[in-house]
C-alpha positions in Angstrom: -26.3 2.7 -0.8 -24.1 0.4 -2.8 -23.3 0.0 -6.4 -22.7 -3.4 -8.1 -22.5 -4.9 -11.6 -25.7 -5.8 -13.3 -26.2 -9.6 -13.5 -25.5 -9.8 -17.2 -22.2 -7.9 -16.9 -21.2 -9.8 -13.8 -21.7 -13.1 -15.6 -19.6 -11.9 -18.5 -16.8 -10.8 -16.2 -17.0 -14.2 -14.4 -16.6 -16.0 -17.7 -13.8 -14.0 -19.3 -11.4 -13.9 -16.3 -11.0 -17.7 -15.8 -11.1 -18.3 -19.5 -8.2 -15.9 -20.0 -6.3 -17.5 -17.2 -6.7 -21.0 -18.7 -5.6 -19.8 -22.2 -1.9 -20.2 -22.9 -1.4 -17.2 -25.2 -3.2 -14.0 -26.2 -3.1 -11.5 -29.0 -2.8 -7.8 -28.2 -6.4 -7.2 -29.2 -7.6 -10.0 -26.8 -5.5 -8.5 -24.0 -6.9 -5.0 -24.6 -10.5 -6.3 -24.6 -9.9 -8.2 -21.4 -8.3 -5.4 -19.5 -10.9 -2.9 -20.8 -13.7 -5.0 -19.4 -12.0 -5.7 -16.1 -11.2 -2.0 -15.8 -14.9 -1.3 -16.1 -15.6 -3.9 -13.4 -13.0 -2.2 -11.1 -15.5 0.6 -10.5 -17.2 -1.7 -8.0 -14.2 -3.8 -7.2 -11.8 -2.6 -4.4 -8.2 -3.0 -5.5 -9.4 -3.9 -9.0 -6.9 -1.5 -10.7 -4.1 -2.9 -8.6 -4.6 -6.3 -10.0 -4.6 -5.1 -13.6 -1.1 -3.8 -13.5 0.6 -7.0 -14.6 -1.8 -7.4 -17.5 -1.1 -3.8 -18.6 2.6 -4.6 -18.4 2.1 -7.4 -20.9 0.4 -5.0 -23.3 3.1 -2.4 -23.0 5.9 -4.8 -23.9 3.9 -6.7 -26.5 6.1 -7.3 -29.6 4.8 -5.6 -32.8 4.8 -8.4 -35.4 1.4 -8.0 -36.9 -2.2 -8.5 -35.7 -1.8 -12.3 -35.5 1.1 -12.2 -33.1 0.5 -13.9 -29.8 2.2 -13.8 -26.4 2.3 -16.4 -23.6 0.5 -15.3 -20.4 3.1 -14.6 -17.7 2.9 -16.2 -14.3 2.3 -12.9 -12.6 -0.5 -11.9 -15.0 -2.1 -15.3 -14.5 -2.0 -14.6 -10.7 -3.9 -11.3 -11.3 -6.6 -13.2 -13.3 -7.0 -15.8 -10.6 -7.5 -13.0 -8.1 -10.2 -11.6 -10.3 -11.8 -15.0 -10.6 -12.0 -15.2 -6.8 -13.3 -11.7 -6.3 -15.9 -11.9 -9.0 -17.2 -15.1 -7.6 -18.2 -13.2 -4.4 -20.1 -10.5 -6.3 -18.1 -7.3 -5.6 -19.8 -4.1 -4.6 -18.9 -0.7 -3.4 -20.6 1.5 -0.9 -21.3 5.2 -1.8 -21.9 6.2 1.8 -18.8 7.3 3.7 -18.7 5.7 7.1 -17.2 7.4 10.1 -14.0 5.9 11.2 -11.6 6.7 14.0 -8.3 8.1 12.7 -4.7 7.2 13.4 -1.9 9.5 12.2 1.3 7.7 11.0 4.5 9.2 9.6 7.1 7.1 7.7 10.3 7.6 5.8 13.3 5.5 4.6 17.0 6.6 4.7 19.1 5.4 1.8 20.7 2.1 2.7 20.5 2.7 6.4 17.0 1.9 7.6 13.2 2.4 7.7 11.3 4.3 10.3 7.7 5.1 11.3 5.7 6.4 14.2 2.1 7.2 14.8 -0.3 9.2 17.0 -3.6 7.4 18.1 -6.4 9.9 18.9 -9.1 7.3 19.5 -8.9 8.0 23.2 -8.4 11.7 22.8 -10.8 14.6 22.3 -8.6 16.5 19.9 -8.6 15.8 16.2 -7.9 19.3 14.8 -5.3 20.4 12.3 -2.0 21.7 13.5 -0.5 25.0 12.3 1.2 23.3 9.3 -2.1 22.3 7.8 -1.8 18.6 8.5 -4.1 16.9 11.1 -1.9 16.2 14.1 -3.0 15.7 17.7 -1.2 17.6 20.4 0.5 14.5 21.9 3.7 12.6 21.6 4.4 9.1 20.2 4.9 6.6 23.1 7.0 3.4 23.4 5.5 0.9 21.1 4.2 3.5 18.6 7.5 3.9 16.8 10.1 1.8 15.2 13.6 2.2 13.6 14.5 -0.9 11.5 17.8 -1.7 9.8 17.4 -2.7 6.2 18.2 -6.4 5.6 21.4 -6.9 3.6 19.6 -8.2 0.5 17.5 -5.0 0.3 20.4 -2.7 1.2 22.5 -4.3 -1.6 19.6 -4.2 -4.1 20.0 -0.4 -4.5 16.2 -0.1 -4.8 14.5 3.1 -6.0 13.6 5.5 -3.2 9.8 5.1 -4.0 10.1 1.4 -3.3 11.9 2.1 0.0 9.2 4.5 1.0 6.6 1.7 0.4 8.7 -0.7 2.4 8.4 1.7 5.4 4.6 1.8 5.0 4.5 -2.0 4.7 6.4 -2.4 7.9 4.1 0.0 9.7 1.1 -2.0 8.5 2.7 -5.3 9.6 3.6 -3.9 13.1 0.4 -2.0 13.8 -2.2 -3.1 11.3 -4.0 -5.3 13.9 -4.1 -2.5 16.4 -5.5 -0.1 13.8 -8.1 -2.5 12.5 -11.2 -0.7 11.2 -9.7 2.8 11.3 -8.8 5.5 8.8 -5.0 5.8 8.4 -3.9 9.3 7.5 -0.5 8.4 6.2 2.0 11.3 6.1 4.9 10.9 3.6 7.3 13.4 2.1 7.4 11.8 -1.4 4.8 13.0 -3.9 5.2 10.0 -6.2 4.4 7.6 -3.5 1.4 9.7 -2.5 0.1 9.4 -6.1 0.7 5.6 -6.1 -1.4 5.2 -3.0 -4.2 7.4 -4.4 -4.3 5.7 -7.8 -3.7 2.1 -6.4 -1.3 1.3 -9.1 2.2 2.3 -10.5 4.5 1.1 -13.2 7.8 -0.4 -12.2 9.2 -2.5 -9.4 7.4 -0.5 -6.7 4.2 -2.3 -7.7 5.0 -5.5 -5.8 5.4 -3.6 -2.5 2.4 -1.4 -3.2 0.3 -4.5 -3.8 1.3 -6.0 -0.5 0.5 -2.7 1.3 -2.9 -2.6 -0.2 -3.6 -6.3 0.6 -2.6 -5.6 4.2 -4.9 -2.6 4.3 -7.8 -4.8 3.1 -6.8 -7.6 5.5 -7.0 -5.2 8.5 -10.0 -3.3 7.1 -8.1 0.0 6.9 -8.9 3.0 4.8 -5.6 4.6 3.8 -5.5 8.3 2.9 -2.0 9.6 1.9 -0.9 13.1 2.8 2.2 14.8 1.5 4.3 16.8 3.9 7.6 18.8 3.3 10.7 16.9 4.3 11.6 19.5 7.0 8.4 18.6 8.8 9.3 14.9 8.9 12.2 15.4 11.3 11.4 12.7 13.8 10.9 10.0 11.2 14.2 11.1 9.6 16.1 10.8 12.9 14.6 7.4 13.5 15.7 6.0 10.2 19.3 7.2 10.8 19.3 5.8 14.3 20.2 9.3 15.5 19.1 8.8 19.1 20.8 12.0 20.3 18.7 14.0 17.9 15.6 12.2 19.0 16.3 13.0 22.6 16.5 16.7 21.7 13.3 16.8 19.8 10.5 18.2 21.9 7.9 15.6 20.8 9.8 12.4 21.4 12.6 12.2 24.0 10.7 9.3 25.6 11.4 7.0 22.7 14.9 6.4 23.8 14.2 5.5 27.4 15.4 2.1 28.5 11.9 0.7 28.6 11.4 1.4 24.9 11.6 -1.5 22.4 12.7 0.8 19.6 16.1 -0.8 19.1 14.7 -4.4 19.1 12.4 -4.0 16.1 13.2 -6.2 13.1 12.2 -6.4 9.4 8.9 -8.4 9.0 7.6 -10.3 6.0 4.2 -10.7 4.5 3.8 -14.5 4.7 0.1 -14.1 5.7 -0.7 -12.6 2.3 -0.1 -15.9 0.4 -3.8 -16.9 0.7 -5.0 -13.4 -0.5 -3.2 -13.1 -3.8 
């Protein structure tokens, strides 16, 4: 069973999004009416709330100079409206039936200005999918060569002194860039030790600079047909990811789950920071 907009409401949404994009300036009332209607349409539009964030930002910082005051549409907000124009043209719909998907279990974490790390378990060829003693679903196996990375942050990011939430999302973004094609069509049970980032992934939106990285992560998930479900874990249960981000190979060797990651055949040290050039056509 799927839900979709009624024809009359879909036609209205298709009319207001491009009209707003072509309009040079808007009043606060016009912006509120626009975002209110598109927020209603986001019920059946995957990532709809994600592509309202920059329109909401315009409302938040709208100057108070009377009801006739108008503000020019920002370049970023116009991009959101053009995304809506493209999506509404295809007639968005959402399925109410939860399909069964194979599950992969990634862990990720950043470390200050040092690096990003992630690893995952893949149980698609395993008979065990049960929860471990800590309450998180974790198969009784170990990450192998090619299922973990430890990446040094590029200088421009290390110098930017980004918020820790943004760095957490950078780690997830790199995991999707490295392994998204291998995970295609699966459910990604993402383990992170940052509650704020967990809420960002659940709500598909956040205020602040983290939104740009979150948007790229969600577009990558859509591109690879991934269902991302975030799970919070205590920091002390994220030991392997922490050791990977600090390039602490002696500690990794002593961990019972992952000494094989530092064998000479492993490409762990050769991993580099990837970019999202492929998303240009999706925005």
